[in-house]
C-alpha positions in Angstrom: 189.4 -83.1 104.5 191.5 -80.3 104.0 191.2 -78.0 101.0 193.0 -78.6 97.9 193.9 -74.7 97.8 196.1 -75.9 100.9 200.2 -75.2 100.6 201.5 -78.0 98.7 204.8 -76.4 97.7 207.3 -75.3 100.2 210.1 -73.4 99.2 210.2 -70.6 101.3 210.4 -73.2 104.4 213.2 -75.0 103.2 214.9 -71.5 102.5 214.6 -70.3 105.8 216.5 -73.1 108.1 215.6 -71.1 111.3 212.2 -70.5 111.2 211.5 -68.9 114.4 209.3 -70.7 117.0 207.4 -67.6 117.9 205.6 -66.8 114.1 202.3 -66.1 114.6 199.9 -68.8 114.1 197.2 -68.2 111.2 195.0 -71.0 112.4 193.9 -71.6 115.9 194.3 -75.6 116.1 196.1 -76.5 119.0 199.3 -79.2 119.0 196.6 -82.2 120.3 194.2 -81.3 117.0 197.2 -81.1 114.6 198.5 -84.7 115.5 195.3 -86.0 115.5 194.3 -84.7 112.2 197.9 -86.2 111.1 197.9 -89.3 112.6 194.8 -90.1 111.1 195.0 -88.9 107.9 198.7 -89.3 106.6 198.5 -93.0 105.4 201.6 -95.0 103.6 200.6 -93.4 100.4 199.0 -90.1 101.5 202.0 -87.6 100.3 199.4 -85.5 99.0 197.6 -85.2 102.2 201.2 -84.8 103.9 202.3 -82.0 101.8 199.2 -80.0 103.1 199.1 -81.0 106.6 202.8 -79.9 105.9 201.5 -76.3 105.0 198.9 -76.3 107.6 201.8 -77.4 110.5 203.7 -74.2 109.1 200.8 -71.7 108.9 200.0 -72.1 112.5 203.0 -72.2 113.6 203.4 -75.3 115.6 206.0 -76.4 113.7 209.2 -75.5 115.7 206.8 -78.0 118.7 209.4 -80.8 118.3 206.0 -83.9 119.0 204.8 -82.2 115.7 207.9 -81.7 113.5 209.0 -85.3 114.6 205.7 -86.9 113.5 205.8 -84.5 110.1 209.3 -86.2 109.7 208.4 -89.8 110.7 205.8 -89.6 107.9 208.3 -88.1 105.3 210.3 -91.0 105.8 207.9 -93.5 105.4 209.5 -96.5 102.6 206.6 -96.9 101.3 207.0 -92.7 100.1 210.6 -93.3 99.1 211.3 -89.6 100.3 213.5 -89.8 102.8 215.7 -87.0 101.3 213.3 -84.9 101.7 212.6 -85.9 105.4 215.6 -85.6 106.2 215.8 -81.3 104.9 212.8 -80.9 106.9 214.3 -82.7 110.1 217.1 -79.8 109.1 214.9 -77.1 109.8 214.1 -78.3 113.4 216.0 -76.4 116.5 217.0 -78.0 118.4 215.9 -81.1 118.3 214.8 -83.3 120.9 215.4 -86.8 121.6 212.1 -87.6 119.9 213.1 -85.9 116.6 216.1 -87.8 116.5 215.2 -91.3 117.1 212.3 -90.7 114.6 215.0 -89.6 111.7 217.3 -92.6 112.8 214.7 -95.0 112.6 213.2 -93.3 109.3 216.8 -94.1 107.5 217.1 -97.4 108.7 213.5 -98.4 107.4 214.7 -96.8 103.6 218.2 -99.2 104.0 220.2 -96.2 104.6 222.0 -97.5 107.8 225.2 -95.2 107.3 222.9 -92.4 107.5 221.5 -93.6 110.9 224.9 -93.6 112.6 225.6 -90.2 111.1 222.5 -89.0 112.8 223.0 -90.3 115.8 226.9 -88.6 115.7 224.8 -85.1 115.0 222.8 -86.3 118.1 226.3 -86.1 120.3 227.8 -83.3 119.0 224.4 -81.6 119.6 224.6 -82.7 123.1 221.0 -84.1 122.7 220.4 -87.2 125.6 219.5 -90.3 124.1 216.8 -92.4 125.7 216.2 -96.2 125.6 214.5 -95.7 122.4 217.7 -94.8 120.6 219.9 -97.8 120.9 218.3 -100.8 119.3 217.5 -99.1 116.2 221.2 -98.0 116.3 222.6 -101.4 117.0 220.6 -103.1 114.1 222.0 -100.2 111.7 225.2 -101.2 112.9 224.6 -104.8 111.6 222.8 -103.5 108.6 225.8 -101.3 107.9 228.5 -104.2 109.1 230.0 -101.0 111.2 231.7 -103.3 113.9 233.8 -100.5 115.6 230.9 -97.9 115.8 228.7 -101.4 117.1 231.4 -101.4 119.7 230.9 -97.6 120.7 227.1 -97.9 121.0 227.5 -100.6 123.6 230.3 -98.2 125.6 227.1 -95.2 125.3 224.9 -98.0 126.3 226.6 -98.8 129.7 227.7 -94.6 129.7 224.2 -93.7 129.6 222.8 -96.5 132.3 220.6 -98.2 129.2 222.7 -101.8 130.2 219.6 -103.5 131.7 217.6 -102.5 128.9 216.1 -105.7 127.8 215.5 -104.5 124.1 218.7 -103.0 123.8 220.4 -105.8 125.6 218.4 -108.3 122.7 219.6 -106.1 120.0 223.1 -106.0 121.2 223.4 -109.6 121.4 221.7 -109.8 117.7 224.4 -107.4 116.2 227.4 -109.0 117.9 226.1 -112.8 116.9 225.9 -111.2 113.3 229.4 -110.2 113.2 230.6 -113.6 114.8 231.9 -111.8 117.8 230.0 -114.8 119.6 232.1 -114.1 123.2 231.2 -110.5 122.9 227.5 -111.5 122.7 227.4 -114.1 125.6 228.9 -111.7 127.5 226.2 -108.6 127.0 223.7 -111.7 128.1 225.3 -111.9 131.2 226.1 -108.5 132.5 224.5 -106.8 135.0 221.0 -106.7 135.0 218.0 -109.2 134.6 217.8 -110.4 131.1 214.5 -112.0 129.9 213.9 -114.6 128.0 214.2 -112.8 124.3 218.0 -112.2 125.2 218.3 -115.6 125.7 216.3 -116.3 122.7 218.5 -113.9 120.3 221.6 -115.9 121.4 220.7 -119.0 121.5 220.0 -117.6 117.1 223.7 -116.2 117.5 225.0 -119.8 118.4 223.1 -121.3 115.7 223.9 -119.0 112.9 227.8 -119.2 114.3 227.4 -122.9 114.0 228.0 -123.3 117.8 225.1 -125.9 118.0 226.1 -127.2 121.4 226.2 -123.9 123.2 223.2 -123.2 122.1 221.7 -126.7 123.1 223.3 -126.0 126.5 221.9 -122.5 127.0 218.2 -123.9 125.6 218.6 -126.6 128.5 219.7 -123.8 131.1 216.9 -121.2 130.5 213.9 -121.3 133.5 211.6 -119.6 131.4 210.8 -121.2 127.6 208.1 -119.9 125.6 207.4 -120.7 121.7 209.9 -118.2 120.0 212.7 -120.3 122.4 211.8 -123.5 121.2 211.1 -122.0 117.3 214.8 -120.4 117.9 216.3 -124.0 118.4 214.2 -126.1 116.1 214.9 -123.3 112.6 218.7 -123.0 113.8 219.2 -127.0 114.1 217.1 -127.4 110.3 219.2 -124.4 109.1 223.0 -126.6 110.7 221.5 -129.3 108.6 220.2 -131.1 111.7 216.7 -131.4 110.8 216.6 -135.1 113.0 217.4 -133.4 115.8 214.9 -130.3 115.0 212.4 -132.8 114.0 212.8 -134.3 117.8 212.4 -130.7 119.7 209.4 -129.7 117.0 207.6 -133.1 118.3 208.4 -132.2 122.3 206.7 -129.1 121.6 203.4 -128.8 123.4 202.5 -125.6 121.7 203.7 -124.5 118.4 202.4 -121.1 115.7 203.2 -120.9 112.1 206.5 -120.1 112.6 207.5 -123.9 114.3 205.7 -125.4 111.0 207.6 -123.2 108.9 210.5 -123.4 110.6 211.0 -127.1 110.4 208.9 -127.3 106.5 211.7 -124.6 105.8 214.2 -126.6 107.3 213.5 -129.9 105.5 213.3 -128.3 101.9 216.6 -126.8 102.3 218.4 -129.6 102.8 216.4 -131.9 100.0 213.8 -133.6 102.8 210.9 -132.9 100.6 208.4 -135.7 101.6 209.3 -135.3 104.9 208.4 -131.3 104.4 205.1 -132.2 102.8 204.4 -134.7 105.7 204.5 -131.8 108.0 202.3 -130.0 106.2 199.9 -132.3 106.3 200.0 -132.4 110.0 200.1 -128.8 110.3 196.6 -128.8 108.3 194.8 -131.4 110.4 195.9 -129.2 113.1 194.5 -126.3 111.3 196.5 -123.9 110.8 196.6 -121.7 108.1 199.0 -121.8 106.1 200.3 -118.1 105.3 202.4 -116.4 102.0 206.2 -117.9 103.1 205.0 -121.2 104.1 203.5 -121.9 100.7 206.5 -121.2 99.1 208.6 -123.8 100.8 205.9 -126.2 100.5 205.5 -125.6 96.9 209.2 -125.9 96.4 208.6 -129.6 97.8 206.3 -130.2 94.9 208.2 -129.3 92.8 211.0 -131.6 93.8 208.7 -134.5 94.1 206.8 -133.8 91.5 203.4 -133.6 93.8 201.2 -131.6 91.1 198.0 -132.4 93.1 199.3 -130.8 96.3 200.9 -128.2 94.3 197.1 -127.3 92.3 195.5 -127.6 96.0 198.0 -124.6 97.2 197.0 -122.8 94.2 193.2 -122.8 94.6 193.5 -121.9 98.5 195.5 -118.6 97.5 193.1 -117.8 94.8 190.1 -118.6 97.6 191.8 -116.9 100.3 192.8 -113.8 98.4 196.4 -114.4 98.9 198.8 -111.7 96.6 201.0 -113.1 94.2 204.0 -111.1 95.0 207.2 -112.2 93.3 208.4 -114.8 95.4 205.1 -117.0 95.7 204.2 -116.5 92.3 207.9 -117.3 91.0 207.3 -121.1 93.5 204.0 -121.6 91.7 205.1 -121.1 88.3 208.6 -122.9 89.1 205.8 -125.9 90.6 204.2 -126.0 87.6 206.8 -126.2 85.3 209.0 -129.1 87.6 205.6 -130.9 87.4 205.1 -131.3 83.7 202.7 -128.8 83.4 204.2 -126.1 81.4 200.7 -124.8 80.4 199.8 -123.9 83.8 203.3 -122.4 84.7 203.0 -120.2 81.5 199.1 -119.0 82.9 201.1 -118.3 86.1 203.7 -116.7 84.6 201.4 -114.1 82.2 199.2 -113.0 85.3 202.0 -112.1 87.6 201.6 -108.6 88.0 205.3 -107.8 89.5 208.4 -109.7 88.4 212.0 -110.2 89.4 214.6 -111.4 87.6 214.4 -114.5 89.5 210.7 -115.1 88.0 212.3 -114.8 84.7 215.1 -117.4 85.5 212.6 -120.0 86.7 210.6 -119.4 83.5 213.3 -120.1 81.6 214.7 -122.9 83.2 211.5 -124.3 83.0 211.8 -124.6 79.4 215.3 -125.6 78.9 214.5 -128.6 80.8 211.4 -129.3 78.6 213.8 -129.3 75.9 211.9 -126.1 74.6 215.0 -123.9 73.5 213.9 -121.6 71.0 210.9 -120.0 73.5 213.5 -120.4 76.6 215.7 -117.8 74.0 213.1 -115.8 73.0 212.0 -115.3 76.7 216.0 -114.7 77.7 215.0 -111.2 75.0 212.0 -110.8 76.3 213.0 -110.0 79.4 215.7 -107.6 78.0 212.9 -105.3 76.2 210.9 -105.3 79.8 214.0 -104.0 81.6 215.3 -107.0 83.2 218.8 -107.3 83.2 220.2 -111.0 83.1 222.4 -112.5 85.5 224.4 -115.5 85.6 221.4 -117.4 86.2 219.9 -116.5 83.5 222.7 -117.7 81.4 222.6 -121.1 83.1 219.3 -121.8 82.1 219.7 -120.0 78.6 222.9 -122.7 78.1 221.0 -125.3 79.1 218.1 -124.8 76.5 220.3 -125.0 73.8 222.5 -127.7 75.5 219.6 -130.0 75.0 218.3 -128.4 72.0 221.7 -129.3 70.0 221.8 -125.6 69.1 226.0 -125.3 69.7 226.2 -122.7 67.4 223.6 -120.3 69.1 224.8 -121.5 72.9 228.0 -120.3 71.8 226.9 -116.9 70.6 225.0 -116.4 74.1 228.2 -117.9 75.8 230.8 -115.5 73.7 228.2 -112.8 74.4 227.6 -112.7 78.7 231.2 -110.7 78.9 231.2 -108.6 75.8 227.5 -107.7 75.7 226.6 -107.7 79.6 229.5 -107.3 81.2 229.3 -111.0 83.4 232.4 -113.0 83.4 231.7 -116.6 82.8 231.8 -119.0 85.7 232.7 -122.2 86.0 229.1 -123.2 86.0 229.1 -121.3 82.8 231.5 -123.4 81.7 230.0 -126.5 82.6 227.0 -125.2 80.3 229.2 -124.9 77.4 231.4 -128.1 77.8 228.1 -129.7 78.2 226.6 -128.2 74.8 229.6 -129.1 73.1 230.0 -132.4 74.6 226.4 -133.8 73.9 226.5 -132.9 70.5 229.6 -135.0 70.1 232.0 -132.2 69.8 234.3 -133.8 72.5 237.6 -132.4 71.4 236.1 -128.8 70.8 234.8 -129.1 74.4 238.2 -130.5 75.5 239.5 -127.7 74.4 237.2 -125.5 76.2 238.1 -126.9 79.7 242.1 -126.1 78.8 241.3 -122.8 77.9 239.6 -121.8 80.6 240.9 -118.5 83.2 240.0 -120.6 86.4 240.9 -124.3 87.7 238.1 -126.6 86.3 236.1 -128.1 88.6 234.2 -131.8 88.8 231.3 -130.1 87.6 233.1 -128.9 84.4 235.0 -132.2 83.9 231.4 -134.0 84.5 230.0 -132.3 81.8 232.7 -134.0 79.2 232.7 -137.8 81.0 229.1 -137.6 80.4 229.3 -136.6 76.6 232.2 -139.3 76.7 229.7 -142.2 78.0 227.0 -141.0 75.3 229.5 -141.3 72.4 231.2 -144.2 73.5 234.6 -142.3 73.8 236.5 -144.9 76.6 240.2 -143.0 75.8 239.0 -139.9 76.7 236.7 -141.0 79.3 239.3 -143.2 81.0 241.9 -140.2 81.5 238.6 -138.0 82.5 237.2 -140.3 84.6 240.6 -140.7 86.9 241.0 -136.9 87.1 236.9 -136.9 88.5 238.3 -139.7 90.8 241.0 -137.6 92.2 238.5 -134.6 92.6 235.3 -136.5 94.5 236.8 -139.4 95.3 233.1 -140.4 97.5 230.8 -138.9 94.3 229.4 -142.3 93.9 228.1 -141.0 90.3 231.5 -140.8 89.5 232.5 -143.8 89.3 228.6 -145.5 88.1 229.8 -143.4 84.8 233.2 -144.4 84.6 232.0 -148.0 85.2 229.1 -147.4 82.4 231.7 -146.7 79.7 233.7 -149.7 80.3 230.4 -151.8 80.5 229.5 -150.7 77.0 233.0 -151.1 75.6 232.4 -154.7 77.2 235.7 -154.2 79.4 234.7 -156.0 82.6 238.1 -156.3 84.1 238.1 -152.7 84.5 234.2 -152.5 85.6 235.6 -154.8 88.7 238.6 -152.6 89.3 236.6 -149.6 89.6 234.1 -150.9 91.8 236.8 -153.0 94.0 237.8 -149.0 94.2 234.5 -148.0 95.4 235.1 -150.8 98.1 238.0 -149.8 99.0 237.2 -145.9 99.6 234.4 -147.0 101.1 232.2 -145.4 98.6 228.5 -146.4 98.7 226.2 -146.6 95.5 223.2 -143.7 95.2 220.3 -146.3 94.0 217.9 -145.1 91.5 214.3 -143.9 93.3 211.4 -143.2 91.2 208.5 -141.0 92.6 205.1 -141.0 91.7 201.5 -139.3 92.9 198.2 -140.6 93.9 195.4 -138.5 95.3 198.3 -135.9 97.3 200.5 -138.7 98.3 203.7 -139.8 96.9 205.2 -143.1 96.5 208.6 -144.1 96.2 210.1 -147.2 94.4 213.6 -148.8 94.3 215.0 -151.9 92.4 214.4 -154.6 94.7 212.2 -153.1 97.3 209.2 -155.1 97.7 207.8 -153.2 100.6 205.1 -151.2 98.9 201.3 -152.6 99.5 200.5 -152.8 96.0 203.7 -154.7 94.9 202.3 -158.3 94.0 199.8 -156.4 91.7 203.1 -153.6 90.1 204.9 -157.1 89.7 202.0 -158.5 87.2 201.1 -155.2 85.8 205.0 -155.1 85.1 205.1 -158.7 83.4 202.3 -157.8 81.3 203.8 -154.6 80.3 207.6 -156.0 79.2 205.2 -158.9 76.8 203.4 -156.2 75.4 206.4 -154.0 74.5 208.2 -157.6 73.8 206.2 -157.9 70.7 206.6 -154.7 69.5 210.0 -155.5 69.2 211.5 -154.1 72.8 215.1 -155.9 73.7 217.1 -155.1 76.8 220.1 -153.2 76.3 222.1 -155.3 78.2 224.9 -153.0 77.8 223.5 -150.6 80.7 224.2 -153.2 83.7 227.6 -152.8 85.4 228.2 -156.2 86.3 229.5 -159.1 84.6 226.4 -161.0 84.8 224.6 -163.8 82.6 222.5 -162.5 80.0 219.7 -163.6 81.6 221.0 -161.9 85.1 221.1 -158.9 83.2 217.9 -159.0 81.7 216.3 -159.2 84.6 217.8 -156.3 86.4 216.8 -154.0 83.7 213.0 -155.0 83.5 213.5 -153.9 87.6 214.2 -150.6 87.4 212.9 -147.8 89.5 211.0 -146.2 86.8 209.5 -149.0 85.3 207.6 -150.0 88.5 206.4 -146.6 89.1 204.6 -146.6 85.4 203.3 -150.0 86.5 202.0 -148.4 89.4 200.8 -145.8 87.3 198.7 -147.9 85.4 196.8 -149.6 87.7 196.0 -146.6 89.8 195.2 -144.2 87.0 192.3 -143.9 84.4 193.0 -145.2 80.9 194.3 -142.3 78.3 195.4 -140.3 81.6 198.9 -138.7 81.5 201.4 -140.7 83.9 204.1 -138.4 85.5 207.1 -140.1 87.3 210.3 -137.8 88.9 213.3 -140.0 89.1 216.9 -139.0 91.2 219.2 -140.5 88.4 219.5 -140.3 84.8 217.1 -142.6 83.1 219.2 -145.1 81.3 219.3 -146.2 77.6 217.1 -149.5 78.1 213.9 -147.2 80.1 213.8 -144.7 77.6 213.6 -146.9 74.7 211.0 -149.3 76.8 208.9 -146.2 78.0 208.8 -145.3 74.5 207.2 -148.6 73.4 204.6 -148.2 76.6 203.2 -144.9 75.6 202.4 -146.4 72.3 201.2 -149.5 73.4 199.1 -148.1 76.3 198.0 -145.2 74.1 199.3 -143.1 77.8 201.4 -139.7 77.8 204.1 -140.4 80.1 206.3 -137.4 81.4 209.5 -138.4 83.7 211.5 -135.9 84.8 215.1 -137.4 85.5 218.2 -135.4 87.3 219.0 -133.7 84.0 215.7 -133.1 81.7 211.9 -133.7 80.8 211.1 -136.7 78.6 207.6 -136.6 77.1 206.5 -139.8 76.1 203.4 -140.1 73.6 202.7 -142.4 70.8 206.4 -144.3 70.8 208.4 -141.0 70.7 210.1 -139.2 72.9 210.5 -134.4 73.5 213.9 -135.1 73.7 214.4 -136.6 69.9 216.8 -139.2 72.0 219.4 -136.2 72.3 219.8 -136.2 76.1 
């Protein structure tokens, strides 16, 4: 280790831009020894040592050795040190820098997210007549991509041809990737087919470009034409198809792969999650575990998202344990995914625990926690967290306000919600978007202020979308305003003619009013337009496996026991005063048929399954894809009291914690 008395401040060096290469050395260290010392001691966080070595290099007279000065510039440009400007000043002091020095500073600019500076450095290189080499252009193509500098990218390609590097596969693959990012697929393909041999890397990049551009058939054709495919070729196809929404095609290729790496598994899992195939994502993860592939951080984040959406608490807790046992670092992404999973699985206590222990938080971390509190009806806690994030110097964004406004809406905090809504632009400079107006309309509508909600829609500075009108229609259903509901319903059927939920909501309004002819007309219109209803699905986890239930589906292996438990369950709550709310049935059926339909709703089947397969007194957690109906809400309150169970039901809108015959939503949902 060098003495701490070595030079650490370098004003003389920075003032003397043209330091003579003949400066007499004050030490006898050779170039090789200097390079060895610098490389072995200047790690990612060693700015102190780096400055000492800088002084040593000056004293030794080796600064004008391009490999020594270039190495010094490289270490100063390390993005972990956030010291690019000083690195460039040091570079400016090098006399007639060679290609090594230029390559180092170009790469340093790119790694420090300064792609424009990398391009400027290349211009300086051309002016100085410093001849580039094959290591220069891959970085420059990436810089042009990052800077979206299309014209400069075209010029770089011309320079590659001029200097005779068109056959280099690394240059070619970076160029193909650049053209693909510029959506110039023809130029990318032309570069692939230029003179010279294109290796598998170039083909893989071209396939990836095709798929990102949505040209699936061209990608498939190129993949089939490849003589030599490696695992990256298959990964490019699997991930690309999944990102294009073609998860079935991706799975077919995935199953054909003889050799899979972690990227293969994570690509398939991530594809399923992004397309909403959460159960399938978990199934792939189970197969991955059986193959003894150790999942890394980015895979676990996707799996946690699947667990969150399925309510698969046991699997989520297993991942938490795995992370701790394997000493995987909790970064903001993984920590947020874990906290979000616990909140969406009904364990706010565990979500708070993860959130509180996170050393590094981002705005999206706070947003996830605020949204979790909102869904659980914890409006005051959500608002407090909203102000706490600001005290800790995090600036809220548009997503933050969606979470806070939803919290106010679910708790009926109209005045506070409107105060926050109108403060968006006044205090935070964030112009409300349609989503925020939808939240404000929902806030007013839930509280019964239907006229004010409609007035707010009319006053919007932009055209209201279906989500905004949908919030008002939901309020009309809740408060039985048939006239306004009919008006809004007609608007929605024009905006979203194939959204079955809009028809169902309008039918529900008519059904509650006993207007069965209108119900029939809505259903006739659905049939004419070919609109299919979304079936109600309820999910419940047992021993890490997720079980799904649909009304009328008898495929479950325990269905006989489930129906026996369901009958017992209904009999017991009827003794407590339960009477089926037949206004929820959207068909003009006989009263007995209506009651039978209500008794077999998917959430009741899932709860019956939970009662059979869990210990007395334990919590039952159910996730439903649609809103819980009023009848099921009333029934589950009684079930929680009769069976002395806490039942946590997450529907499309929010969480309901049922305990001792009451619900956390206080019947305000």
